[in-house]
N, C-alpha and C positions, 0 to 999 in steps of 0.2 A: 334202299334209303341211304342218303348221305349222312351217316351218323355223326361225323365231326361237326357238320353244319348244324344239325339238329341240336347237339349238345351246346354249341356256342349260343344258339338262340335260347335254349332252356336256362343256361347260366345267366343270360341277360334278363330273363324273366325273374329268376330268383333274386338278382340284385334289384330289380324293380320293386318286388314285394318288400325287400328289406328297406330300401330308401323311402318308400311311401309310408310304411308303417313305423319304422324306427325314426323317420324324419320328424314326426310330430312329438315323439318321446324326447328327442334332442331339443326341440323347440321349447317344450314345457320346462325342461331342466334349465335351459339358458334363460328363461323368463322368470325364474324364481325371484331374483332380486328386483325385477321390474314390476311385476304384478303382485308379488307376495308381500304386502305391507305389514302383515302380522302373521303369527304362527298359524292361525286357523286358515288364512288365505293360502299359505304355502302347503298346508295339509290338504286343502281342497284340490290344489293343482296336482300334487303328487298322487292323490287318489283317483284323478281322472285317468291316469296311466297305470295305476296300481294293478288292476287285474290283467293287463295285456302286455306290459313292456317286456317281460321275460319271454313271452311267446313270440313277440316280434323279433327278438334276437335269434330265434331258431332259423330265420331266413338267412342270416349271415353265416351261421354254422353250416347250413345246407349248401349255400353258394360256395363256401371255401372247400367243403368236402367234394362237391361236384367238380371244381377245378382240379383238385388233387387227383381224383379218380379218372376224369375224362381227358385232362390235359396236364399230365405230370410235369412235362418240361416247362409249361407256362407257370405252374405252381412253384417250381424250383427257382426259376429266374425271377418271378415276381417277388417271392418272399425273401430271397437273398438280396436282390437289388433294392427293394423298398423296406429293408429290415427295420431301420430306425423309425420311419413314420408309422409302419404297421405295429411296431412295439409300443409306440406312444398311444396309438388307438386302443390297443389291447389293455394297456395300463389304465387309460381313461375309462374303458368299459368296466374293468374290474372295480375301479374306485367308485363308479356310479352304482354298480350292483351292491357293493358293501354299504354305501351310504344310504340307499333306499331301504335295504333290509334291516339295517341297524339303527335307523333314525329314531324309532320309537322305543328302543330298548332301555334307554336311560332317561328319566324325566328331569332333565336339566336344560336350561336355555343354552348353555355353553355347548353341550353335546349336540343339540339340534343345529346350532349355528355351524359347527364343524361338519355335520352331515350335509347341510345345505350347500356348503362350499364344495364338498366332494361331488354332490349331484351336479352342480354347475360346471366344475372343472371336467367331470366325466362326460358332460354333454358338449362343451365347447371344443374339446380336443378332437373327437371323432367328426363332429359337424364340419370343422374346417379341413382336417387332414384327408377326409374322404374326397373332398373336392380337389385338393392338391394332387392326390394319387390318380384319380380318374383323368384329370386334365393332362397329366404327364403321359398317360396311356394314349390319349388322343394326339398329343404333340409328337410323341416318340422319345425314346431315351437312348442313352449311349450304351449300345451292345457291341461286343466284339464278334468275330467270326464264329465263336463257339456259343453264341447267344448268352454270354455272361455280361451282367451289368458292370461297367467300368467307370461310371461317373460316381461322384461322391454324393453325400446327403444334400449339400448346398446346391448341387446341380439340379436337384428336384424343385428347388425354390425359385424357379424362373418366373418372370412376370405373368406368363400365360397361366401357369399352375397356381400362382398366388391369387390371380383373379378368379380362377375356378374355386379355390377355397372360400373366397368372399361370396361367391354365388351360392354354394351349398350352405354356408353360414346364414346368409340373409334369407334364403328360401326356406330353410328349416325353422328359422325364427317365425316367419310368416305362417308356415304350416302349423306350427305349434300354437300360435295365437288364434288361428281359425279353429283349431281343434278345441281349445279352451272355451271359446265362445259357443261352440257347438255342444260341449259336454257340461257346462256349468249354467247356473241361473243366478239371478240377482246382480249384485254389484260386480262380481268377478266376470260375469258374462258381458256386462256393459263395457268394462275396462278392456277386456280382451278384444272385443269387437272393435272398439275405438283404436286400439293399437294396431290391429290387423289392417284397418282402413288406412292408417298412416304408413304402414310398412309396404303395402302393395305397390304403390308407384315407385318406391325406391328399388324394390326387387325387380320390377319391370325393366328399369334402366340398366341395372347391374347385369341381370341375366341376358338381356338383349345384346349388350356389349360383348360378353363372353361367347354367346352363341354365334354371333356374326363373325367374330374373330376365328372361332373354331371351324365354322363352315367354309369361310373364304380361304383360310390358310391350310387346313389339314383334312378337310372332309371331301365327300364325293357328291355328285349331283343330286342323287335321290334323297339325301338327308335334308335337302331344303324343305321337304315336306314336314319333317320333324320340327325344324325351326319355325315353320309357319304355324303348326299346331301349338307349339309352345307360346308363340306370340299371341295367338287368339285366346288361349287359355289364360295367359297372364292378364290380358285386357278384361276377360270375364271375371277374374279374381278381383281386379280393381273395382269393377261395377257391382259385383255381388257383395263385397265387403262394405261398399258404400251404402248399399240397400239393406245391409244386415241380414242377408240370406245365407246363414251359416252353412247349411247343408250343401247348397250349390257352390259356395265358396270353397268348401273342403274338397268337393269333387273336382273342381277346376284346378286347385292347387296340386291335387294328386295327378291330374292330367299333365301338368307342367313337368313333374318329376318323371313320369313315364316318357314324355317326349324327349327329355334330357338324356335318359338312358338309351333311347333309340338313337339319338344323335351320337352319343359316345361310342356305342358298340357298332353302329353303322360306319362311323369314321375309322374304327380299328379294322373291320373286316376286310380281307380274310386273315389279317394278322391278329394274334392275341397279345403280342408284345412288339409293337412297332418300334423300329430303331431309327435314329436320325439318319443312318446310312441304310437305305431300304434293303440292300443286299444282306444285311445281318438280322433282318426282322425274323421273329419267330411266328410262324403262321399256324393255322388250325391243322395242317397236314403233318408238319414235322414236330408238332407239340402233342398230338393226340395219342391216346392209348390204342390198343388193338381193337378191331371190329368186334371180337368176341366179348371183350370187356364192356364196350359201349352198348352192345346188344343186351347183356345182362342188366346193365344200369338202366336202360330204357324200359325194360319190363318192370323193374323195381319202381321206377318213377311212375309208370302208368298205374300201378296197383296202389301205391302209398300216397302220392301227392293229393288225390281227391279226398282221402281220409283226413289228411292234415288240413286241407282247405275247409272241409266241413266242420272239423273241430274248432278251428280258429274262428270261422264265421259264427258258430254257435256261441262261442265265448263273447264275441262282440255283441251278439243279440241279447244275451243274458244281462250284460252290463251296459245296456244302451241308454238308460235313463240319465237325466241331468243330475249333477251334484251341486249342492250349495253348502254354505257354512252351517246350516241347520242340521245337516246330516253328520256333522263332525262332533263327537262328544268331547268333553274336556279331556285333555291329554292324560293318559294313565300309563305309567311305565315304572321300571325299577329306578330307585335312587341308589346312591352309593351306600346309604346306611340302612335301607329298609327293603323288604320284599313284599309285594302285593299279591293278592290271590289270583289264581288262573282265571277265575270267572270275570274279574274286573278287566283283565287284558283283552277279553273277547267282546267288549261292549259295542264296538263300531258296527254299524249296520251294513248289510250287503250293498245297499244303495250307495254308501260312501266309498266303496271300492276296497282296497287292500287294507285289512285291519292292522297290518304291521306298522303302518306309518301314521 
């Protein structure tokens, strides 16, 4: 077996799982001020992702660990060269985690407003910067003969990369709106569905512009298939959101993200860090670990990945029902001057998602 190739593909699969699942989390967070007209609306929105958002982030941790173990040279070059954007992404994720977990701890409007701002900021930053980072991997970056990044932070903010950030931003907004229309009922469902219907044509135009630019300027012949699949899926999203077929719309928006990852990793292959000067590119051969390391990793993945998939699938099945404002009790939490009973803090029903928010 060609283990470096296998692990390059497996890492692409891990990123696919992360972007598909965490993508709607980011979308929901970014839509808080748009669809969350009052506190109960925002609590409904947060509770749609409450049982699953932290599990979705496991895909990112696993993808990063896989890069570190399978391609240590790639990890070193990537995390040193992209230090600032990756640090900003990490800070955004931390801010979002803290805001979600602590939002319901103090029963004041001011506290919840600050928590909502943290959720929004922690969703906007990664949603945009992941697109910037991946677009730079497709375009190529400034590497020297030792495979070290020699460009600055602002070199990463080139027009192609900024358009990539706009693509992930708009695509995750759409993905989140569709998810909300799939997971809620009543007024929230109607407003989320209407927003998804308006967003779909915009995403089609923006994503098509970036995909064609990437394919013509930086990619290879066979990835035209990924571009075609993405185009068909985006058209299907436009049609299914118009028909208010939320389930199919969500499936097709997920297909768009899958096709985008195929385009990105297909454009990179056989490099893991393409350079503007091809002679300095870091490829899967000179970046990989030893065959012994990759063999052990392969056996671990074969044994554990099915367990993770079954567990996460079971989680989504348990929390599959729609949520409405009727499932959300009156907010109960600590105030600065009083303490409430433990029993009162556990009133939120299972159907309403995470009782912490």
